[in-house]
DRENNU-932244 format. One record per residue (C-alpha): x negated, y negated, z; residue in one letter; residue number from 1. Coordinates in steps of 0.2 Angstrom, whole numbers, plus 5000, padded with zeros to 4 digits. Example, Ala and Ser with C-alpha at 12.3 -4.5 7.8 and 13.67 -1.06 7.14 Angstrom:
<rs>
<r c1="4938" c2="5022" c3="5039" aa="A" i="1"/>
<r c1="4932" c2="5005" c3="5036" aa="S" i="2"/>
</rs>
This chain:
<rs>
<r c1="4610" c2="4527" c3="5524" aa="M" i="1"/>
<r c1="4617" c2="4524" c3="5540" aa="T" i="2"/>
<r c1="4632" c2="4531" c3="5539" aa="R" i="3"/>
<r c1="4642" c2="4516" c3="5544" aa="T" i="4"/>
<r c1="4653" c2="4504" c3="5536" aa="N" i="5"/>
<r c1="4645" c2="4487" c3="5545" aa="R" i="6"/>
<r c1="4639" c2="4478" c3="5531" aa="A" i="7"/>
<r c1="4655" c2="4470" c3="5518" aa="I" i="8"/>
<r c1="4654" c2="4476" c3="5500" aa="T" i="9"/>
<r c1="4661" c2="4467" c3="5487" aa="A" i="10"/>
<r c1="4660" c2="4467" c3="5468" aa="P" i="11"/>
<r c1="4657" c2="4448" c3="5467" aa="E" i="12"/>
<r c1="4639" c2="4441" c3="5472" aa="P" i="13"/>
<r c1="4635" c2="4432" c3="5488" aa="G" i="14"/>
<r c1="4646" c2="4442" c3="5500" aa="V" i="15"/>
<r c1="4631" c2="4448" c3="5511" aa="T" i="16"/>
<r c1="4626" c2="4434" c3="5522" aa="R" i="17"/>
<r c1="4627" c2="4440" c3="5540" aa="D" i="18"/>
<r c1="4611" c2="4453" c3="5540" aa="R" i="19"/>
<r c1="4611" c2="4470" c3="5545" aa="H" i="20"/>
<r c1="4600" c2="4479" c3="5555" aa="V" i="21"/>
<r c1="4604" c2="4499" c3="5556" aa="G" i="22"/>
<r c1="4597" c2="4515" c3="5562" aa="N" i="23"/>
<r c1="4591" c2="4529" c3="5550" aa="V" i="24"/>
<r c1="4588" c2="4548" c3="5554" aa="E" i="25"/>
<r c1="4585" c2="4558" c3="5542" aa="F" i="26"/>
<r c1="4577" c2="4576" c3="5545" aa="E" i="27"/>
<r c1="4570" c2="4571" c3="5561" aa="G" i="28"/>
<r c1="4561" c2="4555" c3="5554" aa="S" i="29"/>
<r c1="4571" c2="4539" c3="5561" aa="E" i="30"/>
<r c1="4567" c2="4522" c3="5556" aa="F" i="31"/>
<r c1="4576" c2="4505" c3="5555" aa="L" i="32"/>
<r c1="4583" c2="4495" c3="5540" aa="V" i="33"/>
<r c1="4588" c2="4479" c3="5537" aa="M" i="34"/>
<r c1="4598" c2="4473" c3="5526" aa="D" i="35"/>
<r c1="4595" c2="4456" c3="5517" aa="T" i="36"/>
<r c1="4604" c2="4445" c3="5503" aa="G" i="37"/>
<r c1="4604" c2="4443" c3="5486" aa="G" i="38"/>
<r c1="4588" c2="4434" c3="5480" aa="W" i="39"/>
<r c1="4593" c2="4417" c3="5469" aa="V" i="40"/>
<r c1="4575" c2="4410" c3="5464" aa="P" i="41"/>
<r c1="4577" c2="4390" c3="5465" aa="R" i="42"/>
<r c1="4592" c2="4387" c3="5471" aa="S" i="43"/>
<r c1="4593" c2="4375" c3="5483" aa="E" i="44"/>
<r c1="4611" c2="4378" c3="5489" aa="E" i="45"/>
<r c1="4611" c2="4381" c3="5508" aa="L" i="46"/>
<r c1="4615" c2="4400" c3="5510" aa="F" i="47"/>
<r c1="4602" c2="4404" c3="5493" aa="D" i="48"/>
<r c1="4590" c2="4395" c3="5503" aa="A" i="49"/>
<r c1="4593" c2="4405" c3="5520" aa="A" i="50"/>
<r c1="4592" c2="4421" c3="5511" aa="I" i="51"/>
<r c1="4575" c2="4417" c3="5503" aa="R" i="52"/>
<r c1="4568" c2="4413" c3="5521" aa="E" i="53"/>
<r c1="4575" c2="4430" c3="5528" aa="Q" i="54"/>
<r c1="4568" c2="4438" c3="5514" aa="V" i="55"/>
<r c1="4550" c2="4433" c3="5516" aa="R" i="56"/>
<r c1="4556" c2="4437" c3="5537" aa="F" i="57"/>
<r c1="4559" c2="4456" c3="5531" aa="A" i="58"/>
<r c1="4542" c2="4456" c3="5519" aa="L" i="59"/>
<r c1="4532" c2="4453" c3="5534" aa="E" i="60"/>
<r c1="4539" c2="4463" c3="5546" aa="E" i="61"/>
<r c1="4543" c2="4479" c3="5534" aa="C" i="62"/>
<r c1="4532" c2="4495" c3="5531" aa="D" i="63"/>
<r c1="4541" c2="4500" c3="5515" aa="V" i="64"/>
<r c1="4548" c2="4491" c3="5503" aa="V" i="65"/>
<r c1="4565" c2="4497" c3="5495" aa="L" i="66"/>
<r c1="4571" c2="4484" c3="5479" aa="F" i="67"/>
<r c1="4589" c2="4488" c3="5473" aa="V" i="68"/>
<r c1="4593" c2="4485" c3="5454" aa="G" i="69"/>
<r c1="4610" c2="4488" c3="5446" aa="D" i="70"/>
<r c1="4610" c2="4500" c3="5432" aa="A" i="71"/>
<r c1="4625" c2="4491" c3="5425" aa="R" i="72"/>
<r c1="4615" c2="4474" c3="5419" aa="T" i="73"/>
<r c1="4596" c2="4482" c3="5417" aa="G" i="74"/>
<r c1="4582" c2="4470" c3="5426" aa="P" i="75"/>
<r c1="4586" c2="4451" c3="5427" aa="T" i="76"/>
<r c1="4575" c2="4438" c3="5427" aa="D" i="77"/>
<r c1="4578" c2="4435" c3="5445" aa="A" i="78"/>
<r c1="4572" c2="4454" c3="5447" aa="D" i="79"/>
<r c1="4558" c2="4451" c3="5439" aa="L" i="80"/>
<r c1="4552" c2="4435" c3="5448" aa="D" i="81"/>
<r c1="4557" c2="4447" c3="5464" aa="I" i="82"/>
<r c1="4546" c2="4459" c3="5455" aa="A" i="83"/>
<r c1="4530" c2="4448" c3="5455" aa="Q" i="84"/>
<r c1="4532" c2="4443" c3="5470" aa="M" i="85"/>
<r c1="4531" c2="4460" c3="5478" aa="L" i="86"/>
<r c1="4516" c2="4465" c3="5466" aa="K" i="87"/>
<r c1="4506" c2="4451" c3="5475" aa="R" i="88"/>
<r c1="4510" c2="4459" c3="5494" aa="G" i="89"/>
<r c1="4503" c2="4474" c3="5501" aa="D" i="90"/>
<r c1="4518" c2="4484" c3="5506" aa="K" i="91"/>
<r c1="4523" c2="4501" c3="5495" aa="P" i="92"/>
<r c1="4539" c2="4496" c3="5484" aa="V" i="93"/>
<r c1="4551" c2="4510" c3="5481" aa="I" i="94"/>
<r c1="4565" c2="4504" c3="5466" aa="V" i="95"/>
<r c1="4581" c2="4512" c3="5467" aa="A" i="96"/>
<r c1="4592" c2="4510" c3="5452" aa="V" i="97"/>
<r c1="4611" c2="4507" c3="5460" aa="N" i="98"/>
<r c1="4626" c2="4511" c3="5452" aa="K" i="99"/>
<r c1="4621" c2="4527" c3="5440" aa="T" i="100"/>
<r c1="4637" c2="4533" c3="5445" aa="D" i="101"/>
<r c1="4642" c2="4532" c3="5427" aa="N" i="102"/>
<r c1="4633" c2="4542" c3="5414" aa="P" i="103"/>
<r c1="4634" c2="4527" c3="5402" aa="G" i="104"/>
<r c1="4624" c2="4516" c3="5414" aa="F" i="105"/>
<r c1="4609" c2="4529" c3="5417" aa="E" i="106"/>
<r c1="4603" c2="4522" c3="5399" aa="A" i="107"/>
<r c1="4597" c2="4508" c3="5408" aa="E" i="108"/>
<r c1="4586" c2="4515" c3="5420" aa="I" i="109"/>
<r c1="4570" c2="4516" c3="5411" aa="P" i="110"/>
<r c1="4571" c2="4497" c3="5407" aa="S" i="111"/>
<r c1="4567" c2="4496" c3="5427" aa="F" i="112"/>
<r c1="4549" c2="4502" c3="5420" aa="Y" i="113"/>
<r c1="4544" c2="4484" c3="5414" aa="T" i="114"/>
<r c1="4545" c2="4479" c3="5433" aa="M" i="115"/>
<r c1="4529" c2="4487" c3="5435" aa="G" i="116"/>
<r c1="4534" c2="4494" c3="5451" aa="L" i="117"/>
<r c1="4533" c2="4512" c3="5448" aa="G" i="118"/>
<r c1="4546" c2="4525" c3="5443" aa="D" i="119"/>
<r c1="4564" c2="4520" c3="5446" aa="P" i="120"/>
<r c1="4575" c2="4532" c3="5456" aa="M" i="121"/>
<r c1="4592" c2="4536" c3="5447" aa="P" i="122"/>
<r c1="4606" c2="4529" c3="5464" aa="L" i="123"/>
<r c1="4623" c2="4528" c3="5467" aa="S" i="124"/>
<r c1="4627" c2="4521" c3="5483" aa="A" i="125"/>
<r c1="4646" c2="4522" c3="5484" aa="V" i="126"/>
<r c1="4645" c2="4543" c3="5479" aa="Q" i="127"/>
<r c1="4631" c2="4547" c3="5489" aa="G" i="128"/>
<r c1="4622" c2="4553" c3="5474" aa="Y" i="129"/>
<r c1="4602" c2="4551" c3="5474" aa="G" i="130"/>
<r c1="4602" c2="4547" c3="5492" aa="L" i="131"/>
<r c1="4594" c2="4561" c3="5499" aa="G" i="132"/>
<r c1="4577" c2="4561" c3="5489" aa="E" i="133"/>
<r c1="4579" c2="4541" c3="5491" aa="L" i="134"/>
<r c1="4577" c2="4545" c3="5510" aa="L" i="135"/>
<r c1="4563" c2="4557" c3="5506" aa="E" i="136"/>
<r c1="4554" c2="4546" c3="5498" aa="K" i="137"/>
<r c1="4555" c2="4533" c3="5511" aa="I" i="138"/>
<r c1="4552" c2="4544" c3="5524" aa="V" i="139"/>
<r c1="4535" c2="4549" c3="5513" aa="E" i="140"/>
<r c1="4531" c2="4531" c3="5512" aa="A" i="141"/>
<r c1="4533" c2="4527" c3="5531" aa="L" i="142"/>
<r c1="4516" c2="4526" c3="5539" aa="P" i="143"/>
<r c1="4511" c2="4541" c3="5551" aa="D" i="144"/>
<r c1="4512" c2="4536" c3="5567" aa="T" i="145"/>
<r c1="4512" c2="4553" c3="5576" aa="S" i="146"/>
<r c1="4491" c2="4553" c3="5580" aa="G" i="147"/>
<r c1="4494" c2="4532" c3="5588" aa="Q" i="148"/>
<r c1="4491" c2="4531" c3="5607" aa="S" i="149"/>
<r c1="4500" c2="4516" c3="5611" aa="I" i="150"/>
<r c1="4494" c2="4513" c3="5629" aa="E" i="151"/>
<r c1="4506" c2="4503" c3="5637" aa="R" i="152"/>
<r c1="4510" c2="4506" c3="5658" aa="P" i="153"/>
<r c1="4529" c2="4510" c3="5658" aa="R" i="154"/>
<r c1="4542" c2="4506" c3="5660" aa="P" i="155"/>
<r c1="4542" c2="4496" c3="5645" aa="L" i="156"/>
<r c1="4553" c2="4480" c3="5650" aa="V" i="157"/>
<r c1="4561" c2="4470" c3="5637" aa="A" i="158"/>
<r c1="4567" c2="4452" c3="5640" aa="V" i="159"/>
<r c1="4581" c2="4449" c3="5628" aa="I" i="160"/>
<r c1="4597" c2="4436" c3="5625" aa="G" i="161"/>
<r c1="4603" c2="4423" c3="5615" aa="R" i="162"/>
<r c1="4592" c2="4408" c3="5612" aa="P" i="163"/>
<r c1="4589" c2="4396" c3="5628" aa="N" i="164"/>
<r c1="4595" c2="4407" c3="5642" aa="T" i="165"/>
<r c1="4578" c2="4405" c3="5650" aa="G" i="166"/>
<r c1="4569" c2="4423" c3="5644" aa="K" i="167"/>
<r c1="4553" c2="4411" c3="5642" aa="S" i="168"/>
<r c1="4554" c2="4404" c3="5658" aa="S" i="169"/>
<r c1="4557" c2="4422" c3="5666" aa="L" i="170"/>
<r c1="4542" c2="4429" c3="5659" aa="V" i="171"/>
<r c1="4531" c2="4414" c3="5665" aa="N" i="172"/>
<r c1="4538" c2="4415" c3="5681" aa="A" i="173"/>
<r c1="4534" c2="4434" c3="5682" aa="L" i="174"/>
<r c1="4517" c2="4433" c3="5675" aa="L" i="175"/>
<r c1="4513" c2="4416" c3="5685" aa="G" i="176"/>
<r c1="4513" c2="4425" c3="5704" aa="E" i="177"/>
<r c1="4497" c2="4424" c3="5712" aa="E" i="178"/>
<r c1="4499" c2="4443" c3="5719" aa="R" i="179"/>
<r c1="4503" c2="4448" c3="5700" aa="H" i="180"/>
<r c1="4485" c2="4457" c3="5691" aa="M" i="181"/>
<r c1="4490" c2="4452" c3="5672" aa="V" i="182"/>
<r c1="4480" c2="4458" c3="5658" aa="T" i="183"/>
<r c1="4486" c2="4455" c3="5637" aa="D" i="184"/>
<r c1="4488" c2="4470" c3="5627" aa="V" i="185"/>
<r c1="4493" c2="4471" c3="5608" aa="A" i="186"/>
<r c1="4509" c2="4477" c3="5605" aa="G" i="187"/>
<r c1="4516" c2="4489" c3="5590" aa="T" i="188"/>
<r c1="4529" c2="4474" c3="5585" aa="T" i="189"/>
<r c1="4518" c2="4462" c3="5571" aa="R" i="190"/>
<r c1="4514" c2="4444" c3="5579" aa="D" i="191"/>
<r c1="4518" c2="4448" c3="5598" aa="S" i="192"/>
<r c1="4509" c2="4451" c3="5612" aa="I" i="193"/>
<r c1="4515" c2="4463" c3="5628" aa="D" i="194"/>
<r c1="4511" c2="4458" c3="5643" aa="S" i="195"/>
<r c1="4507" c2="4469" c3="5659" aa="V" i="196"/>
<r c1="4511" c2="4463" c3="5675" aa="V" i="197"/>
<r c1="4506" c2="4476" c3="5692" aa="T" i="198"/>
<r c1="4521" c2="4472" c3="5704" aa="F" i="199"/>
<r c1="4515" c2="4481" c3="5722" aa="Y" i="200"/>
<r c1="4504" c2="4493" c3="5713" aa="K" i="201"/>
<r c1="4514" c2="4498" c3="5699" aa="Q" i="202"/>
<r c1="4511" c2="4490" c3="5683" aa="P" i="203"/>
<r c1="4524" c2="4490" c3="5669" aa="M" i="204"/>
<r c1="4524" c2="4481" c3="5652" aa="T" i="205"/>
<r c1="4534" c2="4466" c3="5646" aa="L" i="206"/>
<r c1="4540" c2="4465" c3="5629" aa="I" i="207"/>
<r c1="4542" c2="4448" c3="5625" aa="D" i="208"/>
<r c1="4554" c2="4443" c3="5615" aa="T" i="209"/>
<r c1="4556" c2="4423" c3="5621" aa="A" i="210"/>
<r c1="4544" c2="4418" c3="5604" aa="G" i="211"/>
<r c1="4561" c2="4422" c3="5594" aa="L" i="212"/>
<r c1="4562" c2="4404" c3="5589" aa="R" i="213"/>
<r c1="4552" c2="4400" c3="5574" aa="R" i="214"/>
<r c1="4551" c2="4387" c3="5565" aa="K" i="215"/>
<r c1="4567" c2="4390" c3="5551" aa="A" i="216"/>
<r c1="4571" c2="4381" c3="5537" aa="R" i="217"/>
<r c1="4591" c2="4382" c3="5542" aa="V" i="218"/>
<r c1="4597" c2="4392" c3="5559" aa="Q" i="219"/>
<r c1="4605" c2="4408" c3="5548" aa="E" i="220"/>
<r c1="4587" c2="4413" c3="5547" aa="A" i="221"/>
<r c1="4584" c2="4409" c3="5564" aa="L" i="222"/>
<r c1="4598" c2="4421" c3="5568" aa="E" i="223"/>
<r c1="4591" c2="4434" c3="5557" aa="F" i="224"/>
<r c1="4576" c2="4435" c3="5566" aa="Y" i="225"/>
<r c1="4584" c2="4437" c3="5581" aa="T" i="226"/>
<r c1="4593" c2="4451" c3="5577" aa="T" i="227"/>
<r c1="4579" c2="4461" c3="5571" aa="V" i="228"/>
<r c1="4566" c2="4460" c3="5587" aa="R" i="229"/>
<r c1="4581" c2="4460" c3="5599" aa="T" i="230"/>
<r c1="4584" c2="4478" c3="5590" aa="Q" i="231"/>
<r c1="4567" c2="4483" c3="5589" aa="K" i="232"/>
<r c1="4564" c2="4477" c3="5607" aa="A" i="233"/>
<r c1="4579" c2="4486" c3="5611" aa="L" i="234"/>
<r c1="4573" c2="4502" c3="5602" aa="K" i="235"/>
<r c1="4557" c2="4503" c3="5611" aa="E" i="236"/>
<r c1="4562" c2="4499" c3="5631" aa="C" i="237"/>
<r c1="4565" c2="4507" c3="5646" aa="D" i="238"/>
<r c1="4575" c2="4494" c3="5654" aa="V" i="239"/>
<r c1="4584" c2="4479" c3="5646" aa="A" i="240"/>
<r c1="4584" c2="4462" c3="5656" aa="V" i="241"/>
<r c1="4599" c2="4455" c3="5646" aa="V" i="242"/>
<r c1="4598" c2="4436" c3="5647" aa="M" i="243"/>
<r c1="4612" c2="4426" c3="5650" aa="V" i="244"/>
<r c1="4616" c2="4408" c3="5657" aa="E" i="245"/>
<r c1="4628" c2="4406" c3="5672" aa="A" i="246"/>
<r c1="4636" c2="4393" c3="5669" aa="H" i="247"/>
<r c1="4644" c2="4399" c3="5652" aa="Q" i="248"/>
<r c1="4648" c2="4417" c3="5659" aa="G" i="249"/>
<r c1="4646" c2="4430" c3="5646" aa="L" i="250"/>
<r c1="4649" c2="4424" c3="5629" aa="L" i="251"/>
<r c1="4653" c2="4437" c3="5614" aa="A" i="252"/>
<r c1="4634" c2="4439" c3="5608" aa="Q" i="253"/>
<r c1="4628" c2="4445" c3="5627" aa="D" i="254"/>
<r c1="4643" c2="4458" c3="5627" aa="V" i="255"/>
<r c1="4635" c2="4467" c3="5611" aa="R" i="256"/>
<r c1="4619" c2="4465" c3="5616" aa="I" i="257"/>
<r c1="4622" c2="4476" c3="5630" aa="L" i="258"/>
<r c1="4632" c2="4487" c3="5623" aa="Q" i="259"/>
<r c1="4618" c2="4491" c3="5610" aa="D" i="260"/>
<r c1="4609" c2="4493" c3="5625" aa="A" i="261"/>
<r c1="4618" c2="4507" c3="5633" aa="V" i="262"/>
<r c1="4621" c2="4513" c3="5616" aa="T" i="263"/>
<r c1="4601" c2="4517" c3="5616" aa="Y" i="264"/>
<r c1="4602" c2="4525" c3="5632" aa="G" i="265"/>
<r c1="4593" c2="4510" c3="5639" aa="K" i="266"/>
<r c1="4593" c2="4505" c3="5659" aa="G" i="267"/>
<r c1="4600" c2="4487" c3="5659" aa="V" i="268"/>
<r c1="4599" c2="4473" c3="5672" aa="I" i="269"/>
<r c1="4611" c2="4458" c3="5666" aa="L" i="270"/>
<r c1="4601" c2="4441" c3="5673" aa="C" i="271"/>
<r c1="4613" c2="4427" c3="5676" aa="L" i="272"/>
<r c1="4600" c2="4414" c3="5673" aa="N" i="273"/>
<r c1="4601" c2="4395" c3="5676" aa="K" i="274"/>
<r c1="4611" c2="4397" c3="5694" aa="W" i="275"/>
<r c1="4602" c2="4380" c3="5701" aa="D" i="276"/>
<r c1="4612" c2="4371" c3="5688" aa="L" i="277"/>
<r c1="4629" c2="4377" c3="5695" aa="M" i="278"/>
<r c1="4640" c2="4369" c3="5705" aa="D" i="279"/>
<r c1="4643" c2="4383" c3="5718" aa="K" i="280"/>
<r c1="4649" c2="4387" c3="5736" aa="D" i="281"/>
<r c1="4651" c2="4404" c3="5743" aa="E" i="282"/>
<r c1="4664" c2="4410" c3="5733" aa="R" i="283"/>
<r c1="4656" c2="4406" c3="5716" aa="T" i="284"/>
<r c1="4645" c2="4420" c3="5713" aa="A" i="285"/>
<r c1="4660" c2="4432" c3="5719" aa="G" i="286"/>
<r c1="4671" c2="4424" c3="5709" aa="L" i="287"/>
<r c1="4657" c2="4426" c3="5693" aa="I" i="288"/>
<r c1="4656" c2="4443" c3="5695" aa="S" i="289"/>
<r c1="4673" c2="4448" c3="5697" aa="K" i="290"/>
<r c1="4675" c2="4437" c3="5680" aa="E" i="291"/>
<r c1="4660" c2="4451" c3="5673" aa="I" i="292"/>
<r c1="4669" c2="4464" c3="5679" aa="D" i="293"/>
<r c1="4684" c2="4461" c3="5669" aa="E" i="294"/>
<r c1="4674" c2="4458" c3="5654" aa="R" i="295"/>
<r c1="4662" c2="4473" c3="5655" aa="L" i="296"/>
<r c1="4676" c2="4486" c3="5663" aa="S" i="297"/>
<r c1="4667" c2="4500" c3="5656" aa="D" i="298"/>
<r c1="4649" c2="4495" c3="5661" aa="L" i="299"/>
<r c1="4654" c2="4493" c3="5678" aa="S" i="300"/>
<r c1="4637" c2="4503" c3="5682" aa="Y" i="301"/>
<r c1="4623" c2="4488" c3="5676" aa="I" i="302"/>
<r c1="4614" c2="4479" c3="5689" aa="E" i="303"/>
<r c1="4616" c2="4463" c3="5690" aa="R" i="304"/>
<r c1="4607" c2="4448" c3="5697" aa="I" i="305"/>
<r c1="4608" c2="4427" c3="5699" aa="F" i="306"/>
<r c1="4592" c2="4419" c3="5695" aa="I" i="307"/>
<r c1="4583" c2="4403" c3="5693" aa="S" i="308"/>
<r c1="4568" c2="4406" c3="5681" aa="A" i="309"/>
<r c1="4565" c2="4390" c3="5682" aa="K" i="310"/>
<r c1="4563" c2="4387" c3="5701" aa="D" i="311"/>
<r c1="4556" c2="4406" c3="5703" aa="R" i="312"/>
<r c1="4573" c2="4409" c3="5713" aa="Q" i="313"/>
<r c1="4575" c2="4430" c3="5714" aa="R" i="314"/>
<r c1="4564" c2="4432" c3="5699" aa="V" i="315"/>
<r c1="4552" c2="4446" c3="5709" aa="H" i="316"/>
<r c1="4570" c2="4453" c3="5713" aa="K" i="317"/>
<r c1="4570" c2="4457" c3="5694" aa="V" i="318"/>
<r c1="4556" c2="4467" c3="5694" aa="L" i="319"/>
<r c1="4560" c2="4478" c3="5709" aa="E" i="320"/>
<r c1="4576" c2="4482" c3="5699" aa="I" i="321"/>
<r c1="4568" c2="4487" c3="5685" aa="V" i="322"/>
<r c1="4557" c2="4499" c3="5696" aa="L" i="323"/>
<r c1="4573" c2="4505" c3="5704" aa="K" i="324"/>
<r c1="4580" c2="4508" c3="5688" aa="I" i="325"/>
<r c1="4568" c2="4516" c3="5679" aa="H" i="326"/>
<r c1="4567" c2="4528" c3="5692" aa="E" i="327"/>
<r c1="4586" c2="4532" c3="5692" aa="E" i="328"/>
<r c1="4584" c2="4535" c3="5671" aa="R" i="329"/>
<r c1="4572" c2="4546" c3="5675" aa="Q" i="330"/>
<r c1="4581" c2="4556" c3="5686" aa="K" i="331"/>
<r c1="4586" c2="4576" c3="5685" aa="R" i="332"/>
<r c1="4597" c2="4587" c3="5693" aa="I" i="333"/>
<r c1="4595" c2="4604" c3="5698" aa="S" i="334"/>
<r c1="4606" c2="4617" c3="5688" aa="T" i="335"/>
<r c1="4610" c2="4624" c3="5705" aa="G" i="336"/>
<r c1="4614" c2="4609" c3="5714" aa="E" i="337"/>
<r c1="4625" c2="4602" c3="5700" aa="L" i="338"/>
<r c1="4637" c2="4617" c3="5698" aa="N" i="339"/>
<r c1="4636" c2="4619" c3="5719" aa="R" i="340"/>
<r c1="4645" c2="4600" c3="5716" aa="F" i="341"/>
<r c1="4657" c2="4604" c3="5701" aa="V" i="342"/>
<r c1="4662" c2="4619" c3="5708" aa="E" i="343"/>
<r c1="4669" c2="4608" c3="5725" aa="Q" i="344"/>
<r c1="4677" c2="4593" c3="5710" aa="L" i="345"/>
<r c1="4686" c2="4609" c3="5703" aa="M" i="346"/>
<r c1="4692" c2="4614" c3="5719" aa="D" i="347"/>
<r c1="4698" c2="4595" c3="5725" aa="R" i="348"/>
<r c1="4703" c2="4590" c3="5707" aa="Q" i="349"/>
<r c1="4702" c2="4603" c3="5691" aa="P" i="350"/>
<r c1="4706" c2="4596" c3="5674" aa="P" i="351"/>
<r c1="4724" c2="4595" c3="5672" aa="P" i="352"/>
<r c1="4731" c2="4608" c3="5659" aa="A" i="353"/>
<r c1="4734" c2="4604" c3="5641" aa="V" i="354"/>
<r c1="4749" c2="4614" c3="5631" aa="K" i="355"/>
<r c1="4744" c2="4626" c3="5645" aa="G" i="356"/>
<r c1="4726" c2="4629" c3="5645" aa="R" i="357"/>
<r c1="4715" c2="4630" c3="5658" aa="D" i="358"/>
<r c1="4701" c2="4617" c3="5659" aa="L" i="359"/>
<r c1="4692" c2="4623" c3="5672" aa="R" i="360"/>
<r c1="4674" c2="4619" c3="5672" aa="L" i="361"/>
<r c1="4663" c2="4633" c3="5672" aa="S" i="362"/>
<r c1="4646" c2="4627" c3="5673" aa="Y" i="363"/>
<r c1="4634" c2="4612" c3="5672" aa="V" i="364"/>
<r c1="4618" c2="4609" c3="5667" aa="T" i="365"/>
<r c1="4608" c2="4593" c3="5665" aa="Q" i="366"/>
<r c1="4598" c2="4593" c3="5646" aa="A" i="367"/>
<r c1="4588" c2="4577" c3="5647" aa="E" i="368"/>
<r c1="4583" c2="4562" c3="5655" aa="S" i="369"/>
<r c1="4580" c2="4547" c3="5648" aa="E" i="370"/>
<r c1="4594" c2="4542" c3="5647" aa="P" i="371"/>
<r c1="4601" c2="4557" c3="5659" aa="P" i="372"/>
<r c1="4613" c2="4570" c3="5648" aa="T" i="373"/>
<r c1="4624" c2="4583" c3="5655" aa="F" i="374"/>
<r c1="4632" c2="4597" c3="5646" aa="I" i="375"/>
<r c1="4648" c2="4605" c3="5654" aa="F" i="376"/>
<r c1="4657" c2="4621" c3="5648" aa="F" i="377"/>
<r c1="4675" c2="4627" c3="5649" aa="T" i="378"/>
<r c1="4684" c2="4637" c3="5638" aa="R" i="379"/>
<r c1="4693" c2="4624" c3="5629" aa="W" i="380"/>
<r c1="4682" c2="4606" c3="5630" aa="A" i="381"/>
<r c1="4690" c2="4600" c3="5612" aa="N" i="382"/>
<r c1="4706" c2="4599" c3="5624" aa="L" i="383"/>
<r c1="4695" c2="4588" c3="5637" aa="M" i="384"/>
<r c1="4707" c2="4572" c3="5641" aa="P" i="385"/>
<r c1="4695" c2="4557" c3="5641" aa="D" i="386"/>
<r c1="4701" c2="4552" c3="5656" aa="N" i="387"/>
<r c1="4695" c2="4565" c3="5665" aa="Y" i="388"/>
<r c1="4679" c2="4564" c3="5658" aa="K" i="389"/>
<r c1="4678" c2="4545" c3="5664" aa="L" i="390"/>
<r c1="4681" c2="4553" c3="5682" aa="W" i="391"/>
<r c1="4670" c2="4564" c3="5680" aa="L" i="392"/>
<r c1="4658" c2="4550" c3="5679" aa="E" i="393"/>
<r c1="4662" c2="4543" c3="5689" aa="R" i="394"/>
<r c1="4660" c2="4555" c3="5705" aa="R" i="395"/>
<r c1="4643" c2="4559" c3="5695" aa="L" i="396"/>
<r c1="4640" c2="4543" c3="5699" aa="R" i="397"/>
<r c1="4647" c2="4541" c3="5716" aa="E" i="398"/>
<r c1="4636" c2="4558" c3="5721" aa="Q" i="399"/>
<r c1="4619" c2="4554" c3="5712" aa="Y" i="400"/>
<r c1="4618" c2="4538" c3="5708" aa="G" i="401"/>
<r c1="4611" c2="4532" c3="5692" aa="F" i="402"/>
<r c1="4613" c2="4514" c3="5695" aa="D" i="403"/>
<r c1="4610" c2="4502" c3="5679" aa="G" i="404"/>
<r c1="4609" c2="4518" c3="5669" aa="V" i="405"/>
<r c1="4621" c2="4525" c3="5656" aa="P" i="406"/>
<r c1="4626" c2="4544" c3="5656" aa="I" i="407"/>
<r c1="4630" c2="4554" c3="5646" aa="R" i="408"/>
<r c1="4643" c2="4568" c3="5644" aa="L" i="409"/>
<r c1="4645" c2="4584" c3="5632" aa="F" i="410"/>
<r c1="4657" c2="4596" c3="5634" aa="F" i="411"/>
<r c1="4655" c2="4615" c3="5626" aa="R" i="412"/>
<r c1="4666" c2="4629" c3="5624" aa="S" i="413"/>
<r c1="4663" c2="4644" c3="5633" aa="K" i="414"/>
<r c1="4674" c2="4659" c3="5631" aa="R" i="415"/>
<r c1="4675" c2="4672" c3="5643" aa="T" i="416"/>
</rs>
């Protein structure tokens, strides 16, 4: 469904323990899919209990339930237990009977009618058989949001990060300033309230992911909640404020969050919080920034700021940078201006010849904003070296800014 291999697969049960949230695009529709582990009823084993907690969470959050059965075994007692639970809920359920790649197993498909969840659909996830029909049915079952008006002032600002990085403290500090006008509006995410903040007459919406720490019976379920809410916030927002603890530096999970934000094309601010806890001198910030530059060599354009949310140190500067990044993300450069600039680049440093081919750029246009997207035309687009593409991106940033914003460059062949 996601056209990736992120989820581990194996013939033995119990492999899926790390949860995955993926993005699915199908015929103009886009939605998130949550992969949960296998439901083992009444088991007291730690991971089985964690998985049951995560499944319950997924059922609360989702719009459509996809129940996957196994054609090789037919409906099991566990399947029937799940069916009873799903029938008590209010979400539409689609039954897919997987592993029907062998004609001998298709005879088991009618047995899934006994679950009382509607017509089972044959599927072979490995071979792709039935996948198109399944995606069509999922899209049909999803709620129609085309006519809904979500009146949330933009930019939409997601405050995200690992637990205990100070997300709640930052949100409270931003909402507590007297010169801000604050109102509450219901967000599109269940069980959350987005806050509208006006900063120097400019309203914006804070997507609060600070309440991620639900009471959970096991830590693994908490991590799943965090992943789901973070992905939703990233997909919705215009600017992501990624919180990390300054004294810990960047951890692997922080880097993944930053990379996800860039993949989604969002503006990004890296907030190094708890600056008040640091033993520091005049060189400390520079040394930390240098270490971050080494970790994020390909994301050097990301804005960063040292703050103390607890002491409200530089918290208003965060909103100032948010507005700046939002403007940069919306920036459009005229085609005439772009082509004059590229012509100068071609005179100064044209791309190197590859296989005897002249790769000089003949035309460029900005196709989109949010994020800024540029299309370059050359006779041999497939031969353009990656290092020259990076050089072009750096020159664009030097000329036009785009601070804190990922930009996308595409190359097309143009025959002359």
